[in-house]
C-alpha positions in Angstrom: 219.5 97.9 286.6 220.5 98.9 283.4 217.7 99.9 281.5 217.1 102.5 284.0 220.9 103.4 284.2 221.1 104.2 280.7 218.0 106.3 280.5 220.0 109.8 281.2 218.4 112.4 278.7 219.6 115.9 280.2 223.3 115.4 280.0 225.8 116.1 276.9 226.5 112.6 275.4 229.9 112.7 276.9 228.5 113.3 280.3 226.0 110.6 280.2 228.1 108.0 279.3 230.7 108.7 282.0 227.6 108.7 284.4 226.5 105.1 282.9 229.9 103.9 283.5 230.1 105.0 287.4 226.5 104.0 287.9 227.0 100.6 286.4 230.0 99.9 287.9 231.9 99.6 284.6 233.5 101.7 282.3 233.0 103.6 279.1 235.0 103.3 276.2 237.0 106.4 276.2 237.9 108.2 272.7 240.9 106.7 271.3 240.9 103.4 273.1 241.5 100.6 271.0 240.2 102.5 267.7 240.9 99.9 265.6 238.4 97.3 267.5 235.8 99.9 268.6 232.9 100.3 266.2 230.8 103.7 265.5 227.3 103.7 266.8 224.0 105.3 265.6 220.4 104.8 266.2 217.8 105.7 263.6 215.0 104.6 265.4 213.4 107.4 268.3 213.2 105.9 271.5 216.1 103.4 271.1 219.7 104.4 272.0 222.9 102.9 271.5 225.9 103.2 273.0 229.7 102.3 273.8 230.1 100.0 277.0 232.7 97.8 278.2 231.3 96.1 281.4 227.9 94.9 282.5 226.3 95.7 285.9 224.4 92.6 288.1 220.8 92.0 287.3 218.4 93.8 289.6 216.8 91.5 292.1 213.6 91.5 289.8 215.4 89.1 287.1 214.3 86.2 289.6 211.1 86.3 288.0 212.6 84.4 284.7 212.5 81.1 286.4 208.5 81.5 285.6 208.8 82.3 281.9 209.9 80.0 278.9 211.3 83.2 277.3 215.0 82.4 278.2 217.7 80.7 276.1 220.4 78.7 277.1 223.7 81.1 276.3 226.3 79.5 274.1 228.4 82.7 273.6 230.8 83.9 275.6 228.7 87.4 276.1 225.5 85.4 276.8 227.4 83.5 279.2 228.4 86.6 281.2 225.0 88.3 281.0 224.0 85.2 282.2 226.2 84.7 285.1 225.5 88.2 286.5 221.8 87.1 286.9 220.0 88.6 283.5 217.7 86.5 281.7 219.3 85.9 278.0 216.5 86.1 275.5 218.2 85.5 272.5 221.7 85.4 270.6 222.8 86.0 267.0 225.8 87.1 265.0 226.4 90.3 263.3 229.4 90.2 261.4 232.2 89.3 263.6 229.9 90.3 266.9 228.0 88.4 269.0 224.8 90.0 269.5 223.0 89.1 272.9 219.5 90.2 274.2 218.6 90.2 278.0 216.2 91.4 280.6 216.1 92.2 284.2 211.9 91.3 284.4 209.5 88.9 283.5 205.8 89.1 283.9 204.5 85.7 283.5 201.3 84.9 281.5 199.4 81.6 280.4 201.3 78.5 279.1 204.8 79.7 280.1 204.5 82.9 278.2 205.7 86.3 279.8 205.6 89.9 279.2 209.8 91.3 279.2 210.5 94.0 280.8 213.9 95.9 281.2 215.4 94.5 278.1 218.7 95.3 276.3 221.2 94.1 273.8 224.4 94.0 274.1 227.4 93.3 271.3 230.1 91.4 272.1 233.7 91.0 270.4 234.6 87.6 272.0 234.1 87.8 275.8 234.5 91.9 275.2 231.4 94.0 275.7 231.7 96.9 273.3 227.8 98.3 272.6 224.6 98.4 274.4 221.2 99.1 272.9 218.3 100.2 275.1 214.9 101.9 275.1 215.4 105.4 276.8 213.2 106.7 279.7 210.4 108.2 277.0 210.2 105.4 274.5 207.2 103.5 274.5 209.3 100.9 272.9 210.6 97.8 274.7 213.1 95.0 273.8 212.2 91.6 274.3 214.8 89.5 272.3 217.0 89.7 269.5 216.6 87.3 266.1 218.7 86.7 263.0 217.4 88.7 259.5 218.3 88.9 256.1 221.7 90.7 256.7 220.4 92.6 259.9 219.5 91.2 263.2 215.7 92.2 264.2 214.4 93.6 267.5 211.6 91.9 268.8 209.6 93.7 271.5 208.9 92.4 275.1 204.9 91.9 274.7 203.1 89.1 274.5 202.5 89.6 270.9 206.4 89.9 270.1 206.4 92.8 267.3 209.4 94.0 265.7 210.3 97.3 266.4 213.6 97.7 264.4 216.8 96.0 262.7 220.3 96.1 263.9 222.7 96.3 260.9 226.6 96.2 260.4 227.2 99.3 257.8 230.9 99.2 256.0 232.1 96.9 258.5 232.4 98.9 261.3 229.2 101.2 262.2 226.3 99.4 264.2 223.2 101.0 263.4 219.9 100.6 264.6 217.6 101.5 262.0 213.5 101.3 261.5 211.9 98.5 259.7 212.1 98.7 256.0 208.8 99.3 254.1 209.1 96.4 252.3 211.4 93.1 252.2 212.7 91.2 249.2 212.2 87.2 249.8 212.9 84.4 248.1 216.0 85.5 246.3 214.5 88.7 244.9 211.3 86.9 243.4 208.9 88.4 245.4 208.0 91.6 247.7 206.4 91.5 251.0 205.3 95.2 252.3 205.9 95.7 256.0 202.6 95.0 257.5 203.7 94.6 261.0 201.1 95.8 263.6 198.5 96.6 260.9 195.1 95.5 260.8 194.6 92.3 258.5 192.3 93.9 256.3 195.0 96.9 255.5 197.9 94.1 255.6 196.1 91.6 252.9 195.1 94.5 250.6 199.0 95.8 250.4 199.9 91.8 250.0 197.2 91.5 246.9 198.7 94.7 245.4 201.8 92.8 245.4 200.9 89.9 243.5 199.8 87.5 246.3 196.4 85.4 246.0 194.7 84.4 249.2 194.3 81.0 249.7 191.4 79.5 251.3 191.9 76.7 253.5 189.7 73.9 254.0 187.0 74.3 256.8 188.6 73.2 259.9 187.6 70.2 261.9 186.9 72.1 265.1 184.8 74.6 266.2 186.2 77.9 264.9 184.1 81.0 266.0 187.4 83.3 266.2 187.8 82.2 262.4 184.3 82.2 261.3 183.8 85.9 262.4 186.9 86.7 260.5 185.8 85.0 257.2 182.4 86.2 257.3 184.1 89.8 257.0 185.5 88.8 253.6 188.9 87.6 254.9 188.3 84.5 253.5 191.7 82.8 254.0 191.6 83.3 257.7 192.5 79.6 259.3 194.1 77.7 262.1 192.7 80.2 264.4 193.1 79.9 268.3 190.5 80.9 271.2 193.0 81.8 273.4 193.8 85.1 275.3 195.9 86.1 271.9 193.2 85.1 269.5 195.8 84.0 267.0 194.6 83.2 263.2 196.9 82.2 260.4 196.5 83.5 256.8 198.0 81.8 253.5 198.7 83.9 250.3 200.3 82.2 246.9 202.4 83.5 244.3 203.9 81.0 241.8 205.9 78.3 243.9 205.9 80.8 246.9 203.7 81.0 250.0 203.4 83.7 252.5 202.0 83.2 255.9 200.7 85.9 258.5 200.1 85.7 261.8 197.6 87.9 263.5 196.2 88.6 267.2 193.1 89.9 268.5 189.1 88.8 267.5 187.8 92.0 267.4 190.0 93.8 264.8 193.0 91.4 264.0 196.4 92.9 263.9 199.3 91.4 262.3 202.3 90.1 264.4 204.7 88.4 262.0 205.0 86.8 258.5 206.8 84.1 256.8 207.9 83.4 253.4 208.2 79.8 252.2 209.9 79.7 248.8 209.1 75.8 247.7 205.9 74.8 246.9 206.4 71.1 248.6 207.0 73.3 252.0 204.0 74.7 251.9 201.5 74.5 255.2 199.3 71.5 255.6 195.8 72.6 256.4 194.1 71.1 259.7 
């Protein structure tokens, strides 16, 4: 299985790459081979590795568990179709400059309502049908890879947990360097009209303080038309903007903040100490959320 094959930490870089190619049944891109088309690679995220590779192995038998999950996408790129044909579960596709990025995994652990945890996840970058680069979590890493999604000027790596927290970005630098980077400390939104600090994985009480410090104002939604035990407890703690809460296993809630014509929404999980899983900026007042 690919994520095990590439987790080789005690060899030199060249030795590990050759062993990876041998074990996977594929081949490493040798130095000097297709120099014009071969990108440089580097990772600045501890636990996430990136290396050159020219062929994917077949998926492990555990990939058959994908049939029980709704985490998959129908591949459209040549690379995505190649991964699918080898039995991998394709979880995402996106463009990075001239390259097709494909996230795929070899194990899926079903949960409720078709959701699932994703394990043995990887990201491959293709130039048409040709595999060039693989990104994976090394054997000592606490991080996982679930899927790849488009972001502003980059691709975002989302982990394989049910919560789907982002763990890093993939960026094309100077047109020829593919780099795995940590999440930026803040993000400019709505054409530079506002800034949102990186609040992923932070308790809502800390996240809202950082957001308010950037000029966003909490918006108290109307009282829900249903019994909202999760939201009631959060609002009693002083987080008045908590709304649209769900009493599912994840106990998710939404929170809204306004700044001029812009709206920022947070999503949290956990009812004891709600933690931010994602945020989204809306730049037009006409597209603000409608309270339930």
